[in-house]
N, C-alpha and C positions, 0 to 999 in steps of 0.2 A: 503494500499499499504506500502510496506516494505521501510524503509528509506535506501538510498544508503549507509549511514554511518555503518548501520547493514549489508547490502547485501554484501559490499566490506570489511568487518571488517578482516577477515583473510589476504587478500591482503595487507591492510593498516598496519597489525601488521608485516608483513614479513619484511626482511633485506636486500633485493636486492636494487640496486641504484634508479630503478624508483618508487618501493614502498617507499622508503625513502623521495624521492622528494614528492610523494603525501602526505606522512605522514606531511612533512613540510608545505605543503600547508594547510592542514586540521588544523595544529596547529596554523599556522599564522592566520586563522579565529577566533580561539579560544583566542589567546593572541598575536597580531602583536607586541607588543614590546618586548616580550620574545623570540619568534619563528620567523625565518625569512624564507621566500620563495622567490627563485631565478626565476622570471618568464622565464628567458631563458632556464629552464629546459624543458619547454613545447616543445620546438623544438626538442628535443630528445625522446620525447614520441611516441611509436608506436600508430596506430590507436585505439587498445583496450584500452590503458591507457590514451589516450587523451579524449575519449569517456566517460571513468569513471572520469577523471577530470570534463568535462563538466557536468556530472549528480550530481557529488558532490557540485559544484559551484552552480548550478541551485538549488538545494536542499536548499543550505544555503541561497541563495537569497530569496527563498519564505518562510522559515520557521526559520532561523536564529538560535539562541540558545534556541528556543522552542522545537528543535528536541532532545528529551531525548537520542536518541540513538547517536547522535553528541556529547553531552556532555559526555555521559559514555565512548565513544572511545576516546576522548580527555583525559580524565582522565586517562584511562589506559595507553595510549600513555606517558603522562607525568612521571606516575608512573615507567614504563618501562625504560625512559630515566633517571630518577632519579637513578633507581637501577643500570643502567650501567654506570651512572656518566657522561651522555651526556645530556646537556640541550638545546643546540641551534644547529641548523644546522650548523653554524660556528664553533662549537665545534668537528663536526664529523672528 
């Protein structure tokens, strides 16, 4: 079974507001001290993005950091944010 972190990789690396919110969620799972997620964002997700959110959360709950795709995605997100000079959601 494909990890949702691989399945939605392209969406999670996109730069529109809901994708960035989902990025913040994923990165907060990876390192909650550095990356912040505002749970109020969920109110503004359409059904498609909300279902993706649930799938990501469920997968993390089951596999945690043992999911290689999760770790690889987070490393790529962190590298892209460093490259763009943006480290935290609050820096955006």
